[in-house]
N, C-alpha and C positions, 0 to 999 in steps of 0.2 A: 499539668496541662489540663486542659478539656478539651474535648473529642467535637470532632467537625462534626455537619450532619450531612449529607445530600442525597438526598432525600432516592434512601434506600429500600425495599423489604428483600428481609435477607430469608431465606425458607431454607431452614435445613433438612434434606432427605436421606433416607436407607433402604428409599426405594422401594416399599412399600405404600397399602392401600392408602392409607390414612395422611403419608406422610405428603401423596400426591397429590389428596384433597384438602391439606391444607396449603400445598403449589396452588394450585387453582384457585384459592379464597384469596391469598395471597397473589398470583395473574389479577384478577377480579380489583383487586383494593389499587395497586400498580396501578388498573387504567383509568381509576376515579380521580386517583390522587396525579397521574401525570408523573413516576416512582418508575425507577431502574427495579427491575429485583436478579439477586442475587440469590443462586443455589449451591449450598454446600452441603459436601457428604464428607465424614470426619474419618480418616482411615484410622482404625484401634480396631485391636486384638479383634471381633468378631469380622473386621472386613477384611482382615488377614486371612486368618481360615477361612474361610469365602471364596474367598480367591484362586487360597491354595487350591482346592474340594476342585474349584472350576480348572486347577492348569491355568491362569490370567496371572498378569502382575498389576500394579496402581496405574498404567496406560488404560488399562478400563472399565477404569470406574470416569478417568478425564474425556473417555468418546462416550460413555454413556451420557454423561453429565451435558457434553455437546449436542446429542441426539437430542435431548429434551430440550436443552435452549436454541434451535433453529425450528424446532416447533413449533412451541412458543413465542418466536418469533415471527414464525410465517403463518403464525395460527390472531395473534392476537398485537401484536404491532408494537409491540415493547420490547426496550432493550434486558438484557439479559447476562448477566457475566455468573461465569459456574466455578465453584472452589474447590479443591480435594487435599484434604489440608490434614494431615497426619498427626493424631493426640486422642485423646479423648470426649463423650461429648459435654462432660463439664465443665470443660474449660479450655479446649478449643472453638466452641457456638458463641462464647461471649466475647471472645477474644476477636476473634472474627468479626463478631459486630461492629466491638466498636475502629475495630482497624480502617474495618473501609466507610466506618459514619454513616451504620443505617440509621432509620428513624424506627423504624417499626421490626419484630417479630411475626412469622405465620411458623407455629408450632403444631406438630401433628403426633393424636398420642390412643389409642384403644380404650383410654379410659385407666381406672384403678388396676385394673389387674390385663396381663394380656405378654404376647410372647417378644415384641420387639424392640429395639432399642429406646427408643422416647417415646416410652410410654410409665404411667404410673408416676412413683416415687423419681422415676427418672428426671422426671418429663420436670418435676416440681423443684428438682437441683436444678436444670435448665432455666428453669424462671427468676426462683432466685436470683441466680449469677447472671442474669443478665442488665446492659447496661442499658438495654430499650424496654421499649415496653412490649410485652410476648404477649397472643391473640393464638389460645390454643382450641383448635379443634380438635372434633375427634370427626364421626365419619359423615352426618347431616351437610349435603347441598350448600354449597356457595347459591343465595336463590338471585336475589332482586338490590341487594346492596342490603347497606344499616339503615334500615325507619326508624327502630323501637331500641331504645339503648336503654338497662336498668340500671342503676346505679346505688348502690346499695350507701349506706351510712350509720355506719355502726358507731362511730365518734369521733371528737371534733376535731385528733390530725388529718394536718394535712388538706386538707381542703384545697391549698392551691394547683398542689397538682390532680387530683383530681378533676377540680371546676377547668383547667389547663387543655387538658387530653378529651374529658366529654367534649366541649365547649369542639375543640379540632375535628372530634368524629361527626359533632351532629354537623354542624356547617360544609362539610366537605362532603358529606353524604346523603345533605339535608334530611338529618333523622329529627326526631323527639324526642328528649330523656326522658326520662319516668326511675326518681328523684323518691329511692324504696328507705324509710328508714325509720333506728325504730323509736316508736314516740316517745325519750327524752328528753326535759325542757333545756337537756343539761347540749343537747342535740340544736339548738334554736338556732344560737350564733353564727355555727359552721354552714347551715341550712342556709341562713338568710346571705351569708357569703357565696354560694355557690349560685343563687336563682336572680340575686342582682346583677352576678355575672353574668349571667346567660340574658335577664331583660338587656343588659348592656348592649349585648352583640349578636340580640337576634334570637336566639336561640327556645326553641320550643319544645314545653314543660309542662310537666304535671310531675304533684306530690304525695304523694299516698306515706302512712303512716301506718306500723303495727307494733307488735311489746315485740320483746326479745327472744322467745319463747319460743325455739326452733326458727333462727329467723332464716335459715341457711335453708332450710328446708322453703319457706313460708316465702322467701326470696322467689328460688328455683319456679315455685309455685303458678305464683305472681306474674313471671317471666313467660310461662308456658300461657297461661292463661289470656297475657296482652299477644301472644303470635312476636314477641320481644328477638332482633337478632341478636344482642349484642349484649350480655353483660359486664359489665365493668368494674374490678377492684385493687386495693391498690395494697402492697404489701405489710409489714411492718417493720421498720428499720432498729438497729441500737443507737445507740448516743453513736456511735462517731458514721453510723452512715458505711459501716460498711457490712457489719453482714443483711438480711433480708427473713424476716418469715412469714410462714404461709400459715395463718389460723386452722383450727379442722373445718371450721366452718365455711371454711375460703374454702378449702379442698373439693370439699362439698356438692362446691358453685362449681370447680375445674371442670370435675369430672359425672357433672348434672348429665341425668339418665333421658334428656331431653336433649343429649345433645349441643346446646346452643353456645357459640361459641361463647367465651373467657376473656378479657383483654385483662393486662393482669402486669400492673404499672410498682415498676419500682422505684421512689424518690428521689433519687438523683438530678441534683439542681439543672446538670447539665441538659439532659432533656426538653423540660418542658423552657428550659433557659432560650435556648437554640432555635426553638421552633417558636417560639409565641415571644411577642415586643410586649413587656408587661408594664 
């Protein structure tokens, strides 16, 4: 059974600074897209330990979420739903995303090293288990939307998924796509498919080629030098499309020191078939 998508941006929160920044970016995106915001706190063993220390129960989480939701509604004029679900972040976040029909998720992380729950390798597990694209953000604040998006091309796998989501973001945020590819003749067809679609949809783009050595570092350096607002990558699925893998170069981009947000896409068909009419 395919999931229904309901124009919702999901933001998991542990009430830390970085997840607050993820919420702010989710709010900004929701306003641009006219989407609803959904705030989720997963009540796991860490939450229960903290509640016990504070002599509180789960109602305190509901109250905290509702206070935030009321502020967001009043300040930004968008609809907000809240969810406090018992479970663990590795399964509950993806389950809620699917159950509510979210289109996108914003995930805050401290980077590769940190003390909060949604950090480092934990964030990667959330990304690869998500049924929707995840925008991973660090502490860098959201400014004027997404005007420049870097689209790294390292293989000819899944050009449609990358193309469709890049087009979606570009058209909704009036952004320019910077195709950044490994200089390999085998990628010519994939890049042609991508740019032909951009031409058809009226999406502005540039193409830059580089060799494959230290590709992740070069991509980050390029995104930083061009003052780009987002990097868009795609995970690698197994043959059954049931497991997704992030390579080492993907991880380097996700946790880039310039703190550029990174949209991570797991190529599951119901994502983009529901949003884009092929």
